[in-house]
C-alpha positions as CSV (number, residue, x, y, z in Angstrom):
1,M,25.5,-9.0,-20.5
2,R,22.4,-9.2,-18.3
3,Y,24.4,-10.6,-15.4
4,L,26.9,-7.8,-15.6
5,K,24.8,-5.5,-13.4
6,W,24.4,-8.2,-10.7
7,C,28.1,-9.1,-10.8
8,L,29.0,-5.4,-10.4
9,I,26.6,-5.1,-7.4
10,A,28.0,-8.2,-5.8
11,L,31.5,-6.9,-6.3
12,I,30.7,-3.6,-4.7
13,A,29.0,-5.4,-1.7
14,V,32.1,-7.6,-1.2
15,L,34.4,-4.6,-1.4
16,A,32.2,-2.8,1.2
17,V,32.4,-5.8,3.6
18,F,36.2,-6.0,3.1
19,E,36.5,-2.2,3.8
20,L,34.5,-2.6,7.0
21,A,36.6,-5.6,8.1
22,L,39.8,-3.7,7.5
23,N,38.7,-0.6,9.3
24,L,36.9,-2.3,12.2
25,E,39.4,-1.0,14.7
26,V,38.9,2.6,13.6
27,L,35.1,2.2,13.4
28,R,35.0,1.1,17.0
29,Q,36.5,4.4,18.2
30,E,34.1,6.9,19.7
31,L,33.2,10.2,18.0
32,M,32.7,13.1,20.4
33,L,30.6,16.0,19.2
34,E,30.2,19.1,21.3
35,L,26.9,20.8,20.8
36,A,26.8,24.5,21.6
37,L,25.3,27.8,20.7
38,P,27.5,30.8,20.8
39,F,28.7,31.2,24.4
40,H,26.2,28.5,25.6
41,P,27.3,24.9,25.6
42,L,24.4,22.5,25.2
43,G,26.1,19.2,25.7
44,I,28.5,16.6,24.4
45,L,27.3,13.7,22.2
46,V,29.5,10.6,22.3
47,M,28.8,7.6,20.0
48,P,30.8,5.0,18.1
49,L,32.0,6.1,14.7
50,W,30.0,3.4,12.9
51,V,26.7,4.7,14.5
52,A,27.6,8.3,13.4
53,L,28.2,7.0,9.8
54,L,24.9,5.2,9.9
55,F,23.1,8.4,11.1
56,V,24.8,10.3,8.3
57,F,23.7,7.7,5.7
58,I,20.1,7.7,7.0
59,F,20.0,11.5,6.9
60,A,21.4,11.7,3.4
61,F,19.0,9.0,2.2
62,A,16.0,10.9,3.7
63,L,17.2,14.1,2.2
64,A,17.5,12.5,-1.3
65,V,13.9,11.1,-0.9
66,L,12.6,14.5,0.1
67,L,14.2,16.1,-2.8
68,E,12.8,13.5,-5.2
69,V,9.3,14.0,-3.7
70,G,9.7,17.7,-4.1
71,A,10.8,17.3,-7.8
72,W,7.8,15.0,-8.4
73,Y,5.5,17.5,-6.8
74,E,6.8,20.3,-9.0
75,Y,6.5,18.1,-12.1
76,S,2.9,17.1,-11.4
77,R,2.0,20.6,-10.5
78,T,3.3,21.8,-13.8
79,I,1.3,19.2,-15.6
80,R,-1.9,20.1,-13.7
81,L,-1.3,23.8,-14.5
82,Q,-0.8,23.1,-18.2
83,R,-4.0,21.0,-18.2
84,R,-5.9,23.9,-16.7
85,Q,-4.5,26.3,-19.3
86,I,-5.3,24.0,-22.1
87,K,-8.9,23.5,-20.8
88,A,-9.3,27.3,-20.6
89,L,-8.0,27.8,-24.1
90,Q,-10.3,25.0,-25.4
91,D,-13.3,26.8,-23.7
92,V,-12.3,30.1,-25.3
93,V,-12.1,28.4,-28.8
94,E,-15.4,26.6,-28.3
95,R,-17.1,29.8,-27.3
96,A,-15.6,31.6,-30.3
97,L,-16.8,28.9,-32.6
98,A,-20.2,28.7,-31.1
99,K,-20.9,32.5,-31.6
100,P,-22.5,33.4,-34.9
101,E,-20.2,35.5,-37.1
102,P,-21.5,39.1,-37.3
103,P,-22.4,40.2,-40.8
104,G,-19.5,41.8,-42.6
105,G,-16.8,39.6,-40.9
106,L,-15.1,39.9,-37.6
107,I,-14.1,43.5,-38.1
108,R,-16.8,46.1,-38.3
109,G,-16.9,48.0,-41.5
110,A,-14.6,45.5,-43.3
111,A,-15.4,44.5,-46.8
112,P,-17.2,41.2,-47.2
113,S,-15.0,38.2,-48.1
114,P,-15.0,36.9,-51.7
115,N,-17.1,33.9,-50.6
116,E,-19.8,36.1,-49.1
117,S,-20.0,38.3,-52.2
118,A,-20.2,35.2,-54.4
119,K,-23.2,34.0,-52.4
120,E,-25.0,37.2,-52.7
121,T,-24.7,37.7,-56.5
122,P,-27.1,35.5,-58.5
123,R,-25.8,33.8,-61.6
């Protein structure tokens, strides 16, 4: 089972070589690309088809890498933002716990809690 992946990769590589060998005549043909702006021709680009396919592959690979780097940046930025928010919330909680509780509870004029009334009455 562990050699299945390598066998599949070797099979794909062999098929790619056979595909190139069978289409060698077509790949030797030239590709003509006319570059132009509206009403202003810029030039004509002529290259073999295999070079054009190579350029397209390199461009697609570079685009995939850039998209992956962008996704990684967004992911790490989200983690950094969440860490900042967690730190800010921890600071708020620490400040709230460090403050002495005002007499009578957190709400002014509220009745004392049963624990506080039990402390005040001697037995």
